[in-house]
C-alpha positions as CSV (number, residue, x, y, z in Angstrom):
1,Q,0.0,0.0,0.0
2,V,1.3,3.4,-1.0
3,Q,1.9,5.9,1.7
4,L,2.9,9.5,1.3
5,V,4.3,11.7,4.1
6,E,4.7,15.4,3.7
7,S,6.9,17.5,6.0
8,G,8.6,20.8,6.2
9,G,5.6,23.1,6.8
10,D,6.1,25.9,9.3
11,L,5.2,29.4,10.3
12,V,7.3,31.8,8.2
13,Q,7.3,35.6,7.6
14,P,6.4,37.0,4.3
15,G,9.4,36.9,2.0
16,G,10.7,33.8,3.7
17,S,11.4,30.4,2.3
18,L,10.5,26.8,3.1
19,R,11.3,23.4,1.6
20,L,8.6,20.8,1.7
21,S,9.4,17.1,1.4
22,C,7.2,14.3,0.3
23,V,8.4,10.8,1.0
24,A,6.7,7.8,-0.6
25,S,6.7,4.2,0.4
26,G,5.0,1.1,-0.9
27,G,5.1,1.9,-4.6
28,D,7.4,2.4,-7.5
29,F,7.6,6.1,-7.1
30,S,10.0,6.7,-10.0
31,L,7.4,5.7,-12.6
32,Y,5.0,8.5,-11.8
33,L,4.4,12.1,-12.1
34,V,4.1,13.6,-8.6
35,S,2.1,16.7,-7.9
36,W,1.8,19.2,-5.1
37,F,-1.6,20.7,-4.2
38,R,-2.6,23.1,-1.5
39,Q,-5.7,24.1,0.3
40,P,-5.9,27.6,1.6
41,P,-8.2,28.2,4.6
42,G,-11.8,28.1,3.6
43,K,-11.0,27.4,0.0
44,Q,-10.8,24.4,-2.4
45,R,-7.7,22.4,-3.0
46,E,-5.7,23.8,-5.9
47,F,-2.8,22.6,-8.0
48,V,0.6,24.0,-7.2
49,A,3.2,22.2,-9.2
50,S,4.2,18.8,-10.5
51,V,7.4,17.0,-11.4
52,N,7.5,14.4,-14.2
53,T,9.6,11.2,-14.3
54,G,12.4,13.1,-15.9
55,G,12.5,15.8,-13.3
56,G,10.8,18.5,-15.3
57,G,8.5,20.8,-13.5
58,T,5.1,22.3,-14.3
59,Y,3.8,25.2,-12.2
60,E,0.6,27.0,-11.6
61,D,0.9,30.7,-12.4
62,F,1.2,31.9,-8.8
63,A,4.1,29.5,-8.3
64,K,6.2,30.4,-11.3
65,G,9.5,32.0,-10.5
66,R,9.0,31.4,-6.7
67,F,8.5,27.7,-6.3
68,F,10.7,24.9,-7.6
69,V,9.8,21.2,-7.6
70,S,12.4,18.5,-7.7
71,R,12.7,14.8,-7.0
72,D,15.2,12.2,-5.8
73,N,14.0,8.8,-6.9
74,S,16.8,7.1,-4.9
75,K,15.1,8.5,-1.8
76,N,11.5,8.2,-3.0
77,T,11.2,11.9,-2.2
78,V,9.9,14.9,-4.0
79,Y,10.7,18.4,-2.8
80,L,8.9,21.8,-3.2
81,Q,11.2,24.7,-2.6
82,M,9.1,27.8,-1.9
83,N,10.7,31.2,-2.0
84,N,9.5,34.8,-1.4
85,L,6.4,33.4,0.4
86,K,3.3,35.5,0.5
87,L,0.4,35.7,2.9
88,E,-1.8,34.0,0.3
89,D,0.5,31.0,0.3
90,T,-0.9,29.9,3.6
91,G,-2.5,26.6,3.5
92,T,-2.1,22.8,3.9
93,Y,0.2,21.4,1.2
94,Y,-0.3,17.9,-0.1
95,C,1.6,15.7,-2.5
96,T,-0.1,13.1,-4.7
97,F,0.7,10.4,-7.3
98,A,-1.3,7.6,-8.8
99,G,-4.4,8.6,-6.9
100,N,-2.7,8.5,-3.5
101,W,-2.5,11.5,-1.2
102,G,-0.6,12.3,1.9
103,Q,-2.0,13.9,5.1
104,G,-0.5,17.3,4.3
105,T,1.8,19.7,5.9
106,Q,0.8,23.1,7.2
107,V,2.4,26.3,5.8
108,T,1.5,29.5,7.5
109,V,2.8,32.8,6.2
110,S,2.3,35.6,8.7
111,S,4.1,38.7,10.0
């Protein structure tokens, strides 16, 4: 059974940075595109970024130029580097692949 565990969420000031991690177990992670989604407070879950099997990234407009997604298949881990964080980046961040979702990690951007 596939399990995904996100980590790295924290309270950070505007303009700060965080690196989120998503560790997968129980599946052949390297074969899949892995995506990050987020759910801001009181809003629906939305796409953030994805990384394909070759390591190429795709980003939602709000993430372009600030967020960078990468993967290390040897560690079954995907990363989301988030820079220049804004108040509106607050939310729970989830990773997903092949229909599996993690529990999420909380990111709070506040002064």
